[in-house]
C-alpha positions, 0 to 999 in steps of 0.5 A: 469654256474655261472654269477655275476656282482660282482667281486666275488661269495659268497661261492666260491673262484676263483682258476683260471682266464681264461680270457675275454669272450664276446657274441655279437649280432647285431639286426635290427628293422623290418618295421612291428616292427617300425610300431607297435612301432609307433602306441604304441608311440601315446598312450605313456607308454612302447613300448613292441615291442622294449622292447621284441627286447631289451630283446631278444638281451640281452638274446642272447648276454648273452647265447653267452658269457656263451658258450664262457666261457664254451668253454674256460674251465670256470665254472663262469663269474665275473664282467659281463656287457652289452653294446649296440651301434647303428651301424647305424640307426635301427641296434644295437650291444649288447655285454655281457662281463666279466671275465671267471674264475674257481671257487670252493666252499669255 
């Protein structure tokens, strides 16, 4: 699966637009994670507990989006983006979305 944040893929041409695809995950922070992050915040710098949570959520949303594109018959996703929203305190939705297409070498 080719995925690009641009509207085209160098060396390929779009032969068919399949449609919008998305992958969404909803994550919460654990009490233990919040405690560990609180300790890290005392010392400043990168709060690795939250960084790992954010990276995991984005990776999961990306994989779900790619699977959705494959199910729809696409072999690429263009104009891919991420979005995140806090649903309620401590619970965040992460969305990966883009346009599923079929491409072939130019």
